[in-house]
N, C-alpha and C positions, 0 to 999 in steps of 0.2 A: 554474443554480443557482437561477433563480427557481421552479423546479418544487419544489425544497425548502422553500423560504421558504413558499410557497402551502399545503404539505401538512404541515409540521411543527407541533406542538402547543407547543412551546417548544424554548429554544436547543438544550437537551441532545439533544431528539430531530433537531433540524437538523443538530447534528454528526454524529450516528452516521448520519442517513440520508447524508449527504454522505460519510462513509468506512467506513460499515459493509460488512459483506461478509468473506468468508472470506480475500481475499487484498489487497485495496485497502493495509491497514496494512503488511502485509509488503513490497508492493511500494515503498512509500513510504519503508520502513526500509531496503531494499537500494539504493534510489536514493540516499538520504543518505549511505550507507555508501561506495558506489561513485563517486559523483557523476553519471557517465553511464554509461549501459548500453544494449547494444544486445538486441534482441529475444532471441537466442540466449542471451545471458548470463542474462536473465532468466528464461528457460524452464528454463535449468539451475537457477538457484537455488530454482525455484518447482516441485519434481519433482511435486508433486501436483495440478498444474493442466492441464487439456488445451489445446492452442493455441488452440481457439476462444474458451474461458474467458477465456485469458490477453489475446488480442486484445480482446475486449469488455471486460474490465476496465480495460484501457489506454485506451480509447476513453473509457469513463465517467471516468477521472482526468482525461484531456485535456480533455473538456467540462468538467468540474468547475473547470478552471484550476488542477490540482494538481501537473500534471507538463507538461512540454514534449515535443513531438515534432519533431525535427529530422530532414528528410529530404534526403539527398544524391542527387543525380540523377546515378548511374554506374551502371555493371554490374560486378558484381551489386549491386543495390540496397542502400543502408545507411540505416538509421534508428536515430537516437539517442534516448534518453529521459532526461530530467533533472527534477530538482525545479523548480517555479516558487516564486517568493518565497512564495505562499500555502502550498504544499505544506511549505516548509521550515518554515513557522511550527508545523506539527504535530508536529515531530520531536522537542520535549520532552515532548510528551504521550505520544506513542509509546513513548519512552523510560523514561517512569514506568511504561507498562503493561507494558514488558519486565521492568522492575525487579520489578513485581509479580507477573507471571507466575512469574518464577523463584523467588521466595519461595513461592508456592503449590505449585509443582511440588516443592519441598524438602520442604514441609510434608506435602504428600500421600505423599511416599516415606517420609517418618519415619512418618506414621501407619500404612502398609502392613506397617512392619516390626514394630511393637508385637506382643507376644504376648498 
């Protein structure tokens, strides 16, 4: 997280460096909705992500203390992901972005229908 503090030019830049990217917001949203998810369930929810990118994104979120990774030492291996307290603090903002996105999608649909 210090890497973002040193690179960010302001608090908005810091926030987007920390949660920016194509998948981070969606992963946080799914973990809020499901509370705990395993890798396979996240993979099914994010149909447009490669396994390599999902693993990389989960590692970044864990490194940034936004998600927890719990490993069960059993066969077959079992790993569960959940939000940290810091990650949960982002949910109201992600929800606001979801609402904004819904409105913009509807607006664009209406504009494309006009003759």
